Phi, psi and omega in degrees: 000132183270125180261128184294140180293136176285136178291139182275121177256121178265124181254118183247127178270135180288130179287132176285124178271120182284142181297139179281162178300324179298317178296319176299318178301317180299309180296321177297321176294314180293326173296316185293320183291321178298318178298316183299324182272335184271338186290318174303318179296323176302310183299317181299314185300308184290327179291326183296333184251015176257144168288161182296329181300323176289323182292329180290343186284338174090007178277089189292323183262359180287145177288157180290131174288327181222091185289140179217145176254013177300318175305325179294312178301316178299315182295321187286319191229352184234337183294152182273129177248039185124232182281340177261142180242065182244017180073186183260010177298324179298316179294334173297314181286330172296323179293322173299314180295336181272313188293313188299307175292324180299317178297308182300313182292318184290324179291319179296313179289331173295318175295324178294315179296315180294329178287318181292324181284336179274327186244323186273334176051067182294161175300132182066022179293323182295321181293321176298320177292326176292323172301313184292324181294319178292323176300334178294339184246008179276128177296147178302321188303324183296326183261003186299305185292323175296326186287319177304314183295314183298312183292322180298320183291335179264007184058029182255347184288133179079022182238159172300310178302325177297306179300322176298313180294323179297312182291328175291321179296311183289340177272340184298314180303312181297314181296320180295319178297319181297310182287328175295318179292325179287317179293337181288343175274350176282135182303129177292344178293328178291326173293316180294327176294320181290328178289322179292331179283357179097010179288134172262193186298309184285323181293320178291320184294312181288313190268343184241308185286310180305315177293334173285344192266014184303316179299316182285331176297321181291320179298316180292321180298315178298316179298313185288315180294315176298318183291322181279326178297318182276000183289146177236310188292315179296313183295325176292327184275313196253344187284330186082164185293334183277348184230028180299129180287175185296325179297320178290322174295328176292319172302320176297321177299318186286324191264347179260011183282132177246147183077218176297132175279123177273091177300321182291324178287322178295319179290324179295318176298324177293316178297319181295323180293320187268007187289322185293310179300317182298318179294321183296312182297321180291321184285313189249021181297322180296321178291329178297310180298319181297314182296317178298316180292335184275001172131010181293335181246014179277141179270000000 
């Protein structure tokens, strides 16, 4: 009786590739850089959940023996931000009221300018783009006094529309640069096909360009939200006492402390102030990388 031959199965073991000195150096550098940036965050976090009795012991890097969230509650609704002791929650809502319209308006006009400068090529368009590009690198301090005088003459100084307009003005150059560079990567044949189909300026922009701009819009939102939320000098100067953003109120918390300095409350207030930009980066970091790769830094 003929027995069929069993197939020969060759088992090859994969050789373990030892890490090279270059790879070890890269990982060592990345680990050191991560520790350098995360160590202050760790200290702030553990300090914010310690009672003052533990903080007085001086164990800066030690974990809390008795964790408490009372400093966070005090920072949100009880800490003094000047003459009022209502916490920094008022500054949070002021920052939201400033960030939302400033981000939407600056991104809309930045996208509109980038679209017009990329496809319609208006007269003196290159000169206008050069002016906007120069404006992206002008320090705030140079324009502060003229803007104060101009806004005071228009009764916008110290008002919510005034601070929104300020952030829109300073955000326009960068937003125009981002969207113009992004739209320059779009094939012009697509624009010409829309023109042949009867599309006008606004129809092409709303129905064709904006739906294609999601990656760069995400980049613009991250840049504007974090930049406006973290702003201090413009909010301090133009927002007025009724609309002070969270960063200004945080500064008031730190500088108006009398008696014993409550480090746990100060750290909790700092973390609450930085929570929104941190969450945005963690949630949309992948989209940010996609937007950058899709043309945000292309010339």
